[in-house]
C-alpha positions as CSV (number, residue, x, y, z in Angstrom):
1,M,-30.2,-14.5,23.6
2,R,-28.7,-14.7,19.9
3,G,-27.9,-11.9,18.4
4,V,-26.8,-9.9,21.4
5,H,-23.2,-8.9,21.5
6,P,-21.9,-8.1,25.1
7,P,-21.2,-4.3,25.4
8,M,-18.2,-3.4,23.1
9,P,-15.2,-3.1,25.2
10,R,-16.3,-6.7,26.5
11,R,-16.7,-7.8,23.6
12,F,-13.1,-6.6,22.2
13,W,-11.0,-7.6,25.4
14,Q,-12.4,-10.9,25.4
15,K,-10.4,-11.5,22.5
16,V,-7.3,-10.2,24.1
17,R,-4.8,-12.9,25.6
18,M,-3.0,-11.2,27.9
19,Y,0.7,-13.4,28.5
20,G,2.1,-11.2,31.2
21,V,1.4,-8.5,33.4
22,G,4.3,-5.9,32.5
23,P,5.4,-3.3,30.0
24,G,6.6,-5.1,27.9
25,D,4.8,-8.4,27.8
26,C,2.7,-8.7,24.8
27,W,-1.6,-8.5,24.7
28,E,-2.1,-10.8,21.4
29,F,-5.4,-10.9,20.0
30,A,-7.3,-13.9,19.5
31,G,-9.4,-13.4,16.7
32,A,-9.7,-12.2,13.2
33,R,-6.2,-11.6,11.5
34,D,-5.2,-9.9,7.9
35,P,-2.5,-11.9,6.2
36,K,0.5,-10.0,8.0
37,G,-0.9,-11.2,11.4
38,Y,-2.5,-7.5,12.2
39,G,-5.3,-8.4,14.2
40,R,-9.1,-7.2,13.1
41,F,-12.3,-6.9,14.9
42,N,-15.7,-5.8,13.7
43,L,-17.0,-3.2,14.4
44,R,-20.5,-1.6,13.8
45,G,-20.1,-4.2,10.8
46,K,-17.1,-3.1,9.9
47,S,-13.9,-4.5,10.1
48,V,-11.5,-2.5,11.7
49,P,-7.7,-2.3,13.0
50,T,-7.5,-3.6,16.9
51,Q,-4.8,-1.2,17.4
52,R,-6.7,1.9,16.5
53,V,-9.5,0.2,18.7
54,V,-7.4,-0.2,21.4
55,W,-5.8,3.5,20.7
56,E,-9.5,4.4,20.9
57,L,-10.3,2.5,23.9
58,T,-7.6,3.7,26.1
59,N,-6.7,6.6,24.7
60,G,-9.4,8.8,22.8
61,Q,-10.3,9.6,19.0
62,I,-6.9,9.3,16.7
63,P,-6.5,12.3,15.2
64,D,-7.1,12.2,10.7
65,G,-3.9,11.0,9.3
66,M,-2.2,9.4,11.9
67,F,-1.6,5.9,12.1
68,V,-1.5,3.8,15.4
69,C,2.5,2.2,15.4
70,H,3.9,-0.8,17.8
71,H,6.8,0.0,19.4
72,C,7.0,-4.1,19.8
73,D,6.8,-5.1,16.3
74,N,4.1,-7.7,17.4
75,P,0.9,-7.6,14.9
76,P,-1.4,-8.8,16.8
77,C,-0.2,-7.2,20.3
78,C,-2.7,-5.0,21.8
79,N,-1.0,-3.7,24.9
80,P,-1.3,-0.2,24.9
81,A,1.5,0.6,26.5
82,H,3.3,-0.7,22.8
83,L,1.2,1.4,20.7
84,F,1.9,5.0,19.5
85,L,0.4,7.3,17.2
86,G,2.6,8.6,14.4
87,T,1.9,10.1,10.7
88,P,2.5,8.5,7.8
89,A,6.6,9.7,8.0
90,D,7.2,9.1,11.4
91,N,5.6,4.9,10.7
92,M,7.9,5.0,7.7
93,A,11.1,6.2,9.8
94,D,9.8,3.7,12.7
95,K,10.2,0.9,9.8
96,I,13.9,2.0,8.8
97,A,15.0,2.3,12.4
98,K,14.3,-1.3,12.8
99,D,15.2,-2.4,9.4
100,R,12.1,-3.4,8.2
101,H,11.3,-0.7,5.8
102,C,12.1,-2.7,2.6
103,Y,12.1,-5.8,1.5
104,K,15.4,-7.1,0.3
105,L,15.3,-6.7,-3.6
106,G,18.8,-6.2,-4.0
107,P,21.1,-5.8,-7.2
108,D,19.0,-8.4,-9.2
109,G,15.6,-7.4,-7.9
110,E,16.2,-4.1,-8.0
111,Q,17.2,-4.4,-11.8
112,S,14.5,-6.7,-12.5
113,I,12.4,-3.9,-11.5
114,R,13.7,-1.3,-14.0
115,I,13.6,-4.1,-16.2
116,L,9.9,-4.6,-16.4
117,A,9.0,-1.1,-16.0
118,L,10.7,-0.2,-19.1
119,L,8.7,-3.4,-20.7
120,G,5.5,-0.8,-20.0
121,L,4.3,-3.4,-16.8
122,S,2.5,-1.4,-14.1
123,R,4.1,-0.5,-11.1
124,K,1.4,-2.3,-8.9
125,R,1.9,-5.8,-11.9
126,I,5.8,-5.6,-10.7
127,A,4.7,-5.3,-7.0
128,E,3.0,-8.7,-7.4
129,L,5.7,-10.1,-9.7
130,H,8.3,-9.5,-7.0
131,G,6.0,-10.4,-3.8
132,V,6.3,-6.5,-2.6
133,S,4.3,-3.5,-1.6
134,R,4.3,-1.2,-4.5
135,Y,6.7,1.0,-1.9
136,P,10.0,-0.3,-3.1
137,V,8.9,-0.6,-6.5
138,D,8.1,3.4,-6.3
139,R,11.6,3.7,-4.3
140,V,14.0,2.0,-6.9
141,L,12.5,3.6,-10.4
142,K,12.2,6.8,-8.6
143,C,16.3,6.2,-8.0
144,A,16.1,5.1,-11.5
């Protein structure tokens, strides 16, 4: 019947491609993805990150303020064994430990950020010009 969807868990897992059943194997979401490659799933009319859907399906509710992070660093991965809960600080520490915390701006990029800030450009605009998030811009300007 048109407009009728299978129950949510079944509808979700139908979009997951398991490339193995071992604990190290990634299970990739084959549905919609955001620009960074993270899966997105339509739940009650809202697009939500797939790692949060997986966590709640397999472990229950996510406490307020917690992130669902990947051990494997494979954005579309939905293997529950590859996910862990962490605070924003835990997530940043994980990024730093895996050397994916910052875009390699180099001294020229950092100098450019400082100059653009002195010229009055917003941190958001500076980030856009450098093709980075606000985090590295904030980090450079905090240390200036």
